[in-house]
BAKEKOL-550160 format. One line per 3 residues: number of its first residue (from 1); their letters; for each residue x, y, z of N, C-alpha, C. Coordinates in Angstrom, 3 decimals, padded with zeros to 6 digits. Layout:
// residues N
NUM	a	X,Y,Z,X,Y,Z,X,Y,Z  ... .
This chain:
// residues 277
1	mrd	018.440,016.956,-031.634,016.979,017.156,-031.579,016.277,015.806,-031.490  015.375,015.662,-030.538,014.669,014.416,-030.314,013.719,014.125,-031.470  013.710,012.859,-031.951,012.849,012.434,-033.044,011.385,012.547,-032.618 .
4	erw	010.569,013.193,-033.454,009.151,013.379,-033.130,008.448,012.040,-032.964  008.854,011.040,-033.741,008.243,009.721,-033.625,008.479,009.138,-032.235  009.687,009.336,-031.710,010.016,008.817,-030.396,009.212,009.529,-029.314 .
7	ekl	009.024,010.836,-029.471,008.229,011.595,-028.511,006.791,011.067,-028.471  006.209,010.796,-029.634,004.839,010.272,-029.696,004.750,008.891,-029.054  005.736,008.061,-029.327,005.736,006.708,-028.779,005.858,006.725,-027.259 .
10	taa	006.759,007.542,-026.745,006.945,007.577,-025.290,005.721,008.154,-024.587  005.064,009.129,-025.213,003.840,009.680,-024.626,002.746,008.618,-024.583  002.610,007.858,-025.666,001.621,006.784,-025.706,001.942,005.711,-024.678 .
13	adt	003.231,005.338,-024.587,003.633,004.305,-023.631,003.376,004.745,-022.202  003.634,006.006,-021.897,003.387,006.515,-020.551,001.902,006.414,-020.199  001.049,006.737,-021.165,-000.393,006.673,-020.927,-000.850,005.245,-020.683 .
16	vrg	-000.423,004.328,-021.548,-000.834,002.926,-021.408,-000.271,002.341,-020.116  000.985,002.636,-019.827,001.626,002.102,-018.615,000.854,002.509,-017.362  000.309,003.724,-017.391,-000.451,004.196,-016.246,-001.784,003.501,-016.057 .
19	rle	-002.245,002.779,-017.096,-003.521,002.064,-017.015,-003.343,000.580,-016.726  -002.110,000.106,-016.730,-001.847,-001.324,-016.580,-001.705,-001.712,-015.111  -002.243,-002.873,-014.770,-002.055,-003.401,-013.422,-000.672,-004.027,-013.270 .
22	epp	-000.114,-004.556,-014.368,001.225,-005.119,-014.365,001.775,-005.058,-015.789  003.097,-005.027,-015.948,003.677,-004.945,-017.288,003.402,-006.224,-018.088  003.014,-006.107,-019.340,002.784,-007.303,-020.150,004.101,-007.899,-020.641 .
25	tva	004.145,-009.214,-020.723,005.305,-009.884,-021.319,005.009,-010.352,-022.739  003.699,-010.475,-023.061,003.264,-010.918,-024.385,002.243,-009.925,-024.924  002.379,-009.568,-026.195,001.368,-008.767,-026.889,000.788,-009.610,-028.015 .
28	itl	-000.514,-009.471,-028.237,-001.215,-010.216,-029.286,-001.996,-009.229,-030.127  -001.783,-009.249,-031.435,-002.572,-008.430,-032.353,-003.572,-009.317,-033.079  -004.842,-008.937,-033.009,-005.909,-009.701,-033.647,-006.251,-009.096,-034.998 .
31	gsg	-006.314,-009.955,-036.022,-006.577,-009.513,-037.387,-008.059,-009.365,-037.684  -008.382,-009.270,-038.981,-009.745,-008.996,-039.440,-010.758,-009.984,-038.867  -011.785,-009.445,-038.201,-012.849,-010.258,-037.655,-012.504,-010.973,-036.372 .
34	lse	-011.241,-010.989,-035.990,-010.827,-011.783,-034.838,-011.062,-011.084,-033.505  -011.250,-009.763,-033.526,-011.563,-009.068,-032.282,-012.838,-009.633,-031.674  -013.859,-009.801,-032.494,-015.128,-010.341,-032.018,-015.029,-011.847,-031.788 .
37	afg	-014.369,-012.544,-032.710,-014.294,-014.001,-032.608,-013.477,-014.441,-031.408  -012.376,-013.757,-031.129,-011.524,-014.090,-029.989,-012.211,-013.726,-028.681  -012.953,-012.616,-028.724,-013.658,-012.164,-027.536,-012.751,-011.402,-026.584 .
40	vpd	-013.345,-010.921,-025.502,-012.604,-010.196,-024.468,-012.480,-011.107,-023.254  -011.274,-011.441,-022.833,-011.113,-012.298,-021.652,-011.756,-011.674,-020.414  -012.069,-012.520,-019.443,-012.671,-012.042,-018.201,-011.684,-011.160,-017.431 .
43	ggt	-012.246,-010.184,-016.731,-011.423,-009.312,-015.908,-010.570,-008.383,-016.747  -009.452,-007.974,-016.179,-008.520,-007.132,-016.922,-009.014,-005.709,-017.105  -008.309,-004.984,-017.971,-008.577,-003.566,-018.214,-008.698,-003.315,-019.706 .
46	rip	-009.706,-002.583,-020.105,-009.896,-002.203,-021.511,-009.450,-000.758,-021.693  -008.678,-000.531,-022.747,-008.137,000.800,-023.032,-008.508,001.178,-024.461  -009.465,002.082,-024.664,-009.801,002.506,-026.025,-008.611,003.182,-026.695 .
49	csd	-008.439,002.945,-027.974,-007.349,003.595,-028.707,-007.445,005.112,-028.619  -008.681,005.611,-028.532,-008.878,007.056,-028.475,-008.312,007.664,-027.197  -008.038,006.838,-026.180,-007.464,007.337,-024.934,-005.941,007.450,-024.997 .
52	ipg	-005.344,006.923,-026.058,-003.889,006.870,-026.163,-003.419,007.979,-027.096  -002.656,008.946,-026.618,-002.241,010.066,-027.478,-001.390,009.593,-028.647  -001.766,010.075,-029.838,-001.003,009.768,-031.035,-001.271,008.414,-031.638 .
55	fpa	-002.154,007.615,-030.999,-002.373,006.270,-031.530,-003.315,006.301,-032.736  -002.930,005.650,-033.849,-003.769,005.636,-035.055,-004.849,004.569,-034.952  -006.061,004.964,-034.630,-007.144,004.001,-034.451,-007.538,003.377,-035.789 .
58	ptv	-007.891,002.065,-035.802,-008.308,001.415,-037.045,-009.652,001.942,-037.525  -009.873,001.881,-038.845,-011.113,002.389,-039.436,-011.871,001.317,-040.193  -011.368,000.076,-040.217,-011.930,-000.976,-041.060,-012.893,-001.846,-040.262 .
61	agh	-014.016,-002.249,-040.889,-014.965,-003.143,-040.243,-014.269,-004.433,-039.832  -014.616,-004.916,-038.630,-014.001,-006.142,-038.131,-012.778,-005.901,-037.281  -012.426,-004.604,-037.084,-011.274,-004.257,-036.260,-011.724,-003.332,-035.132 .
64	age	-011.894,-003.898,-033.938,-012.252,-003.077,-032.784,-011.077,-002.168,-032.444  -011.373,-001.008,-031.936,-010.317,-000.029,-031.666,-009.989,000.070,-030.199  -009.446,-000.996,-029.615,-009.117,-000.941,-028.206,-008.047,-001.976,-027.863 .
67	fws	-007.489,-001.818,-026.673,-006.582,-002.801,-026.096,-007.247,-003.420,-024.868  -006.837,-004.633,-024.561,-007.219,-005.274,-023.306,-005.948,-005.727,-022.615  -005.848,-005.482,-021.324,-004.682,-005.885,-020.549,-005.111,-006.747,-019.377 .
70	gri	-004.420,-007.850,-019.193,-004.723,-008.737,-018.082,-003.979,-010.048,-018.244  -004.337,-011.013,-017.433,-003.680,-012.317,-017.497,-004.537,-013.304,-018.279  -003.890,-014.036,-019.171,-004.500,-015.204,-019.801,-003.717,-016.398,-019.267 .
73	grv	-004.371,-017.169,-018.394,-003.631,-018.161,-017.636,-002.714,-017.442,-016.662  -001.432,-017.754,-016.735,-000.466,-017.116,-015.824,000.307,-015.993,-016.506  -000.044,-015.672,-017.758,000.778,-014.772,-018.567,000.163,-013.372,-018.629 .
76	pvl	000.915,-012.334,-018.266,000.435,-010.952,-018.449,000.449,-010.592,-019.943  -000.724,-010.249,-020.462,-000.914,-010.064,-021.899,-001.476,-008.675,-022.180  -001.035,-008.098,-023.301,-001.665,-006.903,-023.856,-002.243,-007.307,-025.204 .
79	lqr	-003.563,-007.227,-025.313,-004.284,-007.696,-026.499,-004.719,-006.504,-027.334  -004.262,-006.450,-028.582,-004.677,-005.382,-029.499,-005.853,-005.888,-030.319  -006.995,-005.297,-030.121,-008.218,-005.742,-030.785,-008.474,-004.867,-032.011 .
82	grt	-007.803,-005.226,-033.113,-007.916,-004.473,-034.357,-006.663,-003.680,-034.650  -006.241,-003.692,-035.914,-004.994,-003.045,-036.311,-005.240,-001.961,-037.361  -004.197,-001.182,-037.598,-004.200,-000.164,-038.654,-003.460,-000.717,-039.869 .
85	hyy	-003.998,-000.453,-041.061,-003.406,-000.944,-042.294,-002.828,000.217,-043.115  -001.846,-000.098,-043.914,-001.231,000.903,-044.798,-002.238,001.416,-045.822  -003.148,000.539,-046.272,-004.111,000.957,-047.300,-005.132,001.966,-046.789 .
88	egr	-005.213,002.143,-045.476,-006.135,003.140,-044.932,-005.641,004.564,-045.169  -004.462,004.695,-045.755,-003.892,006.014,-045.998,-002.969,006.470,-044.899  -002.678,005.585,-043.968,-001.774,005.900,-042.869,-000.322,005.818,-043.330 .
91	smd	000.563,006.373,-042.537,001.985,006.248,-042.794,002.483,004.904,-042.262  003.669,004.506,-042.707,004.256,003.283,-042.170,004.541,003.423,-040.676  004.879,004.623,-040.226,005.078,004.827,-038.793,003.792,004.554,-038.022 .
94	dva	002.645,004.940,-038.591,001.366,004.645,-037.952,001.113,003.142,-037.903  001.392,002.460,-039.005,001.138,001.020,-039.074,002.016,000.268,-038.069  003.239,000.749,-037.867,004.170,000.095,-036.949,004.046,000.609,-035.512 .
97	faa	003.168,001.563,-035.278,003.089,002.229,-033.980,002.840,001.237,-032.848  001.884,000.335,-033.027,001.538,-000.589,-031.953,002.704,-001.501,-031.598  003.381,-002.017,-032.613,004.516,-002.907,-032.358,005.607,-002.179,-031.573 .
100	rlf	005.866,-000.941,-031.935,006.878,-000.165,-031.216,006.409,000.181,-029.811  005.122,000.437,-029.669,004.567,000.680,-028.341,004.775,-000.540,-027.447  004.540,-001.719,-027.997,004.762,-002.946,-027.225,006.203,-003.015,-026.731 .
103	all	007.130,-002.682,-027.601,008.546,-002.739,-027.222,008.831,-001.797,-026.058  008.267,-000.601,-026.096,008.502,000.362,-025.020,007.871,-000.089,-023.707  006.844,-000.912,-023.797,006.184,-001.408,-022.592,006.878,-002.643,-022.027 .
106	gvk	007.943,-003.091,-022.696,008.710,-004.220,-022.185,008.277,-005.577,-022.694  007.411,-005.604,-023.704,006.959,-006.877,-024.270,008.138,-007.610,-024.911  008.228,-008.905,-024.657,009.303,-009.724,-025.219,008.815,-010.642,-026.332 .
109	tfi	007.523,-011.001,-026.286,006.952,-011.937,-027.262,005.747,-011.297,-027.934  005.756,-011.292,-029.249,004.692,-010.682,-030.039,004.016,-011.772,-030.861  002.714,-011.976,-030.620,001.928,-012.934,-031.391,001.023,-012.140,-032.321 .
112	vtn	001.222,-012.322,-033.615,000.472,-011.559,-034.604,-000.415,-012.504,-035.412  -001.669,-012.107,-035.597,-002.611,-012.921,-036.357,-003.175,-012.116,-037.520  -003.691,-012.821,-038.499,-004.316,-012.134,-039.631,-005.270,-013.063,-040.360 .
115	asg	-006.032,-012.477,-041.263,-006.838,-013.223,-042.229,-006.117,-013.154,-043.568  -006.138,-014.254,-044.307,-005.375,-014.287,-045.554,-006.116,-015.075,-046.623  -005.655,-014.909,-047.851,-006.132,-015.704,-048.963,-005.188,-016.871,-049.204 .
118	air	-005.735,-018.043,-049.461,-004.927,-019.240,-049.678,-004.465,-019.317,-051.124  -003.156,-019.375,-051.307,-002.563,-019.501,-052.643,-002.212,-020.949,-052.939  -001.595,-021.619,-051.976,-001.135,-022.993,-052.189,-002.329,-023.938,-052.322 .
121	sdl	-002.209,-024.910,-053.192,-003.359,-025.735,-053.559,-003.878,-026.604,-052.422  -003.036,-026.947,-051.445,-003.500,-027.806,-050.358,-004.057,-027.012,-049.180  -004.172,-025.708,-049.309,-004.772,-024.880,-048.268,-006.233,-024.611,-048.609 .
124	sag	-007.063,-024.626,-047.576,-008.496,-024.410,-047.758,-008.974,-023.294,-046.850  -010.121,-022.714,-047.190,-010.709,-021.681,-046.339,-010.986,-022.266,-044.957  -010.501,-021.584,-043.922,-010.664,-022.039,-042.559,-009.427,-022.667,-041.957 .
127	dlv	-008.416,-022.946,-042.775,-007.184,-023.535,-042.257,-006.432,-022.543,-041.371  -005.860,-023.032,-040.279,-004.913,-022.252,-039.484,-003.518,-022.529,-040.023  -002.759,-021.472,-040.257,-001.443,-021.602,-040.897,-000.399,-020.856,-040.079 .
130	lit	000.644,-021.573,-039.709,001.779,-020.990,-039.008,002.664,-020.282,-040.031  002.898,-018.991,-039.841,003.708,-018.233,-040.791,005.185,-018.496,-040.520  005.884,-018.957,-041.534,007.306,-019.276,-041.395,008.211,-018.176,-041.924 .
133	dhi	007.679,-017.343,-042.818,008.476,-016.273,-043.429,007.519,-015.362,-044.184  008.019,-014.242,-044.668,007.146,-013.355,-045.439,007.864,-012.752,-046.641  007.046,-012.221,-047.550,007.521,-011.464,-048.711,006.827,-010.110,-048.659 .
136	nml	007.610,-009.046,-048.683,007.051,-007.697,-048.576,006.826,-007.117,-049.963  005.546,-007.043,-050.375,005.182,-006.432,-051.646,004.387,-005.147,-051.437  004.567,-004.525,-050.277,003.856,-003.288,-049.973,004.497,-002.072,-050.640 .
139	gan	005.736,-002.221,-051.062,006.431,-001.081,-051.649,006.926,-000.094,-050.621  006.969,-000.506,-049.356,007.422,000.387,-048.284,007.915,-000.458,-047.124  008.696,000.180,-046.247,009.269,-000.504,-045.098,009.190,000.452,-043.900 .
142	plr	008.732,-000.018,-042.733,008.593,000.886,-041.588,009.925,001.416,-041.054  011.042,000.830,-041.484,012.352,001.287,-041.018,012.954,002.351,-041.925  012.255,002.714,-042.996,012.745,003.760,-043.897,012.817,005.086,-043.139 .
145	gpn	013.846,005.865,-043.430,014.029,007.139,-042.744,015.027,007.006,-041.616  015.166,008.050,-040.825,016.126,008.001,-039.709,015.833,006.822,-038.785  016.880,006.130,-038.386,016.691,004.975,-037.518,016.350,005.415,-036.095 .
148	lde	015.417,004.678,-035.477,015.127,004.898,-034.062,016.119,004.056,-033.263  017.262,004.648,-032.966,018.340,003.914,-032.310,017.934,003.384,-030.938  016.965,004.039,-030.309,016.508,003.580,-028.996,015.845,002.198,-029.079 .
151	lgp	015.373,001.846,-030.275,014.668,000.578,-030.440,015.548,-000.526,-031.005  016.384,-000.193,-032.004,017.166,-001.245,-032.633,018.160,-000.709,-033.637  018.903,-001.606,-034.300,019.979,-001.203,-035.206,019.473,-000.724,-036.560 .
154	rfp	020.313,-000.015,-037.271,019.973,000.498,-038.593,019.641,-000.616,-039.579  020.398,-001.721,-039.519,020.231,-002.812,-040.481,019.954,-004.119,-039.743  018.722,-004.331,-039.319,018.421,-005.547,-038.553,018.362,-006.790,-039.439 .
157	dms	018.782,-007.909,-038.877,018.717,-009.201,-039.555,017.277,-009.704,-039.542  016.763,-010.118,-040.707,015.392,-010.624,-040.802,015.360,-012.099,-041.178  016.481,-012.795,-041.034,016.534,-014.195,-041.477,015.710,-015.126,-040.594 .
160	aay	015.405,-014.697,-039.383,014.552,-015.503,-038.495,013.530,-014.595,-037.826  012.856,-013.786,-038.633,011.885,-012.839,-038.081,010.755,-013.555,-037.351  010.347,-014.718,-037.853,009.336,-015.541,-037.192,010.097,-016.593,-036.388 .
163	tpr	010.194,-016.356,-035.099,011.146,-017.042,-034.238,010.982,-018.566,-034.280  012.017,-019.302,-034.669,011.914,-020.768,-034.732,011.474,-021.406,-033.418  011.964,-020.899,-032.290,011.569,-021.466,-030.996,010.066,-021.356,-030.778 .
166	lra	009.488,-020.207,-031.125,008.052,-020.031,-030.947,007.249,-020.880,-031.925  007.766,-021.073,-033.120,007.085,-021.944,-034.079,007.032,-023.377,-033.545  008.110,-023.815,-032.905,008.129,-025.160,-032.310,007.108,-025.260,-031.178 .
169	var	006.999,-024.208,-030.371,006.005,-024.180,-029.295,004.592,-024.274,-029.874  004.334,-023.527,-030.951,003.008,-023.538,-031.571,002.669,-024.914,-032.141  003.642,-025.559,-032.762,003.387,-026.902,-033.298,003.071,-027.886,-032.177 .
172	aaa	003.807,-027.799,-031.070,003.548,-028.683,-029.936,002.169,-028.412,-029.334  001.804,-027.143,-029.229,000.495,-026.786,-028.684,-000.626,-027.292,-029.583  -000.459,-027.150,-030.896,-001.480,-027.621,-031.837,-001.651,-029.133,-031.736 .
175	tae	-000.557,-029.842,-031.629,-000.633,-031.297,-031.497,-001.378,-031.694,-030.233  -001.046,-031.050,-029.126,-001.689,-031.367,-027.851,-003.186,-031.062,-027.884  -003.566,-030.002,-028.600,-004.970,-029.595,-028.665,-005.716,-030.252,-029.823 .
178	kie	-005.016,-031.116,-030.578,-005.604,-031.784,-031.751,-006.158,-030.770,-032.758  -005.366,-029.717,-032.979,-005.690,-028.679,-033.963,-004.758,-028.839,-035.159  -005.321,-028.912,-036.341,-004.484,-029.003,-037.537,-003.862,-027.634,-037.807 .
181	lke	-002.551,-027.588,-037.847,-001.831,-026.338,-038.068,-000.875,-026.531,-039.235  -001.192,-025.914,-040.345,-000.328,-025.992,-041.512,000.732,-024.888,-041.426  001.639,-024.841,-042.376,002.694,-023.832,-042.380,002.780,-023.188,-043.755 .
184	giy	003.217,-021.930,-043.793,003.327,-021.276,-045.088,004.006,-019.925,-045.016  004.330,-019.419,-046.192,004.961,-018.108,-046.364,003.875,-017.105,-046.761  003.906,-015.961,-046.111,002.872,-014.931,-046.277,003.425,-013.783,-047.121 .
187	vat	002.678,-013.372,-048.130,003.061,-012.202,-048.917,002.077,-011.069,-048.608  002.621,-009.894,-048.314,001.797,-008.729,-048.012,001.710,-007.831,-049.237  000.481,-007.490,-049.624,000.246,-006.578,-050.736,-000.420,-005.306,-050.206 .
190	lgp	-000.405,-004.271,-051.036,-000.877,-002.966,-050.575,-002.379,-002.941,-050.340  -003.190,-003.509,-051.265,-004.635,-003.413,-051.131,-005.101,-001.969,-051.332  -006.364,-001.653,-051.042,-007.369,-002.549,-050.496,-008.069,-003.443,-051.518 .
193	sye	-007.792,-003.269,-052.821,-008.376,-004.200,-053.785,-007.733,-005.566,-053.602  -008.539,-006.601,-053.828,-007.969,-007.940,-053.802,-007.078,-008.140,-055.025  -006.245,-009.140,-054.967,-005.249,-009.374,-056.007,-005.928,-009.954,-057.257 .
196	tpa	-005.297,-009.757,-058.396,-005.799,-010.357,-059.632,-005.298,-011.797,-059.745  -005.949,-012.628,-060.556,-005.442,-013.989,-060.760,-004.001,-014.011,-061.266  -003.631,-013.055,-062.132,-002.255,-013.010,-062.631,-001.277,-012.709,-061.505 .
199	eir	-001.655,-011.812,-060.597,-000.786,-011.516,-059.455,-000.625,-012.739,-058.564  -001.706,-013.467,-058.354,-001.622,-014.668,-057.527,-000.704,-015.703,-058.171  -000.775,-015.859,-059.478,000.141,-016.795,-060.157,001.589,-016.346,-059.968 .
202	afr	001.824,-015.033,-060.023,003.174,-014.514,-059.823,003.649,-014.769,-058.389  002.774,-014.545,-057.420,003.148,-014.764,-056.018,003.418,-016.247,-055.761  002.624,-017.114,-056.388,002.864,-018.550,-056.233,004.235,-018.911,-056.777 .
205	amg	004.599,-018.341,-057.912,005.917,-018.609,-058.505,007.043,-018.087,-057.609  006.757,-017.045,-056.830,007.752,-016.486,-055.904,007.910,-017.322,-054.638  006.981,-018.236,-054.402,007.052,-019.080,-053.216,006.067,-018.737,-052.128 .
208	adl	005.106,-017.845,-052.398,004.117,-017.459,-051.390,003.008,-018.499,-051.303  002.544,-018.729,-050.077,001.446,-019.660,-049.822,000.167,-018.955,-049.394  000.316,-017.744,-048.822,-000.794,-016.953,-048.320,-000.620,-015.517,-048.765 .
211	vgm	-001.727,-014.791,-048.915,-001.638,-013.386,-049.293,-002.562,-012.565,-048.407  -002.076,-011.388,-048.003,-002.886,-010.499,-047.184,-002.382,-009.076,-047.278  -002.920,-008.203,-046.432,-002.637,-006.767,-046.534,-002.116,-006.189,-045.218 .
214	stv	-001.497,-007.019,-044.393,-001.068,-006.541,-043.075,000.171,-007.299,-042.618  000.428,-007.243,-041.325,001.368,-008.113,-040.597,002.840,-007.802,-040.839  003.252,-007.713,-042.100,004.674,-007.559,-042.407,005.278,-006.308,-041.775 .
217	pev	004.654,-005.122,-041.867,005.264,-003.954,-041.210,005.422,-004.137,-039.707  004.417,-004.722,-039.069,004.494,-004.934,-037.625,005.618,-005.908,-037.259  005.754,-006.959,-038.062,006.795,-007.948,-037.791,008.185,-007.345,-037.993 .
220	iaa	008.346,-006.538,-039.026,009.634,-005.868,-039.246,009.964,-004.969,-038.057  008.974,-004.168,-037.618,009.208,-003.260,-036.491,009.484,-004.032,-035.203  008.767,-005.126,-034.976,008.974,-005.919,-033.769,010.340,-006.579,-033.784 .
223	sha	010.718,-007.124,-034.932,012.030,-007.762,-035.046,013.141,-006.741,-034.847  012.979,-005.564,-035.423,013.942,-004.474,-035.255,014.133,-004.141,-033.777  013.031,-004.204,-033.012,013.072,-003.845,-031.591,013.475,-005.013,-030.693 .
226	gme	013.800,-006.158,-031.295,014.314,-007.269,-030.512,013.284,-008.216,-029.944  012.035,-008.091,-030.366,011.009,-009.003,-029.873,011.031,-010.321,-030.632  010.656,-011.399,-029.947,010.397,-012.667,-030.620,008.989,-012.623,-031.197 .
229	vlg	008.792,-013.243,-032.370,007.535,-013.112,-033.096,006.985,-014.490,-033.460  005.678,-014.651,-033.226,004.928,-015.809,-033.697,003.790,-015.299,-034.567  003.685,-015.804,-035.791,002.627,-015.387,-036.704,001.702,-016.544,-037.032 .
232	isi	000.393,-016.319,-036.880,-000.609,-017.333,-037.214,-001.679,-016.684,-038.076  -001.979,-017.328,-039.196,-002.962,-016.801,-040.141,-004.157,-017.744,-040.237  -005.340,-017.169,-040.429,-006.503,-017.956,-040.823,-006.705,-017.729,-042.318 .
235	atn	-006.594,-018.805,-043.080,-006.897,-018.704,-044.510,-008.412,-018.601,-044.643  -008.899,-017.404,-044.912,-010.346,-017.173,-044.876,-011.028,-017.409,-046.215  -010.237,-017.486,-047.270,-010.803,-017.671,-048.606,-009.699,-018.167,-049.530 .
238	laa	-010.105,-018.668,-050.693,-009.137,-019.006,-051.726,-008.798,-017.742,-052.491  -007.506,-017.515,-052.740,-007.068,-016.307,-053.440,-007.613,-016.279,-054.867  -007.576,-015.113,-055.481,-008.154,-014.908,-056.816,-007.602,-015.911,-057.816 .
241	gvd	-008.530,-016.554,-058.559,-008.129,-017.483,-059.599,-007.943,-018.903,-059.123  -007.767,-019.112,-057.792,-007.625,-020.478,-057.277,-008.935,-021.234,-057.474  -010.048,-020.578,-057.154,-011.376,-021.063,-057.518,-011.929,-020.079,-058.544 .
244	pna	-011.931,-020.452,-059.831,-012.322,-019.480,-060.879,-013.759,-019.005,-060.775  -014.590,-019.693,-059.994,-016.000,-019.300,-059.881,-016.291,-018.455,-058.642  -015.254,-018.227,-057.823,-015.473,-017.518,-056.561,-015.275,-016.015,-056.727 .
247	alt	-016.061,-015.241,-055.982,-015.880,-013.794,-055.898,-015.423,-013.465,-054.483  -014.424,-012.590,-054.357,-013.846,-012.287,-053.060,-014.584,-011.122,-052.403  -014.959,-011.294,-051.133,-015.634,-010.236,-050.395,-015.097,-010.170,-048.974 .
250	hde	-015.154,-008.978,-048.381,-014.725,-008.814,-046.994,-015.675,-009.532,-046.049  -016.954,-009.632,-046.432,-017.919,-010.355,-045.602,-017.513,-011.808,-045.431  -016.989,-012.421,-046.499,-016.533,-013.804,-046.416,-015.372,-013.926,-045.436 .
253	vie	-014.468,-012.949,-045.476,-013.331,-012.946,-044.549,-013.815,-012.915,-043.109  -014.734,-011.997,-042.808,-015.235,-011.845,-041.442,-015.971,-013.104,-040.993  -016.768,-013.690,-041.884,-017.528,-014.882,-041.531,-016.609,-016.055,-041.191 .
256	ttr	-015.552,-016.236,-041.965,-014.632,-017.346,-041.697,-013.877,-017.132,-040.393  -013.453,-015.900,-040.126,-012.746,-015.655,-038.859,-013.682,-015.869,-037.673  -014.940,-015.527,-037.812,-015.888,-015.792,-036.734,-016.027,-017.293,-036.496 .
259	rkg	-016.048,-018.051,-037.583,-016.221,-019.501,-037.480,-015.006,-020.180,-036.873  -013.807,-019.670,-037.184,-012.574,-020.328,-036.740,-011.904,-019.614,-035.567  -012.478,-018.508,-035.134,-011.840,-017.721,-034.090,-011.676,-018.473,-032.785 .
262	ael	-012.667,-019.284,-032.425,-012.576,-020.027,-031.162,-011.421,-021.016,-031.201  -011.199,-021.632,-032.352,-010.093,-022.575,-032.488,-008.749,-021.853,-032.398  -008.666,-020.680,-033.029,-007.438,-019.893,-032.931,-007.184,-019.470,-031.486 .
265	rrl	-008.241,-019.074,-030.795,-008.073,-018.684,-029.390,-007.557,-019.864,-028.571  -008.107,-021.044,-028.796,-007.666,-022.228,-028.058,-006.193,-022.511,-028.318  -005.770,-022.315,-029.566,-004.360,-022.527,-029.897,-003.471,-021.506,-029.187 .
268	iva	-003.871,-020.241,-029.216,-003.052,-019.193,-028.588,-002.966,-019.406,-027.084  -004.083,-019.773,-026.445,-004.059,-020.032,-025.008,-003.113,-021.189,-024.697  -003.114,-022.212,-025.553,-002.203,-023.340,-025.356,-000.751,-022.926,-025.556 .
271	vla	-000.505,-022.036,-026.501,000.852,-021.514,-026.702,001.300,-020.741,-025.471  000.446,-019.862,-024.960,000.792,-019.063,-023.783,001.142,-019.954,-022.598  000.432,-021.050,-022.455,000.672,-021.951,-021.327,002.050,-022.608,-021.413 .
274	rle	002.615,-022.643,-022.632,003.902,-023.307,-022.831,005.087,-022.340,-022.869  004.806,-021.046,-022.791,005.891,-020.080,-022.834,006.633,-020.032,-021.502  007.928,-019.782,-021.592,008.735,-019.603,-020.394,008.720,-018.129,-020.042 .
277	i	007.886,-017.765,-019.105,007.700,-016.357,-018.741,008.522,-016.023,-017.497 .
């Protein structure tokens, strides 16, 4: 009996494929506030999530619910403008849906972005941070349940989920563009409440440098499906307790991504120019 998840994915892929002028080689997911800050490239095709059967449209402010397909420079790109989060009450299959859709469309490189809280003391609000690894504190994994053998193995290796080759490309691009790019480990929490100061102290002791509520399920699903992954975070605020006088708000997150979005876009465009497509 065919897995219902696979049927939904193939139906969605067929719909998107029919709207594309050419197959994408790179997919980019834009995090909180970055849909507006990154903007919509000239030309190309816009595909509302509502046009894609079975696709879980995002419900959170700062996440546009559409895809854009076209070329950025010489690279065929599929841009996801806004993501679905586990805290919205969705299933892990819903959260991983876009990453798996990318795999079915033939995407080889997945660039994932997010907004995060800065845990490490040398990180400041507005810093761009290259994600080197992650810690999953969501209490769930998108690979739980029957394996989708069409996508990948039952027990995928996650020791290099954030592809070292792509991290080297990003560092070279940042240097060429004179963009300061720090590095760090990202911990994903369930949310939607922000973390307590005690939780942040615990995450710091575990080795986390950034904290957020996304990214990890998508990266697990993408790695499972054999895609190379590059993760870039905007530290939009100091995590709870780092600044004892600060109060955390989603408005602050959106404002920082708007302020730094152009710089992130410049970095991503420079990365795309250096990829071997």
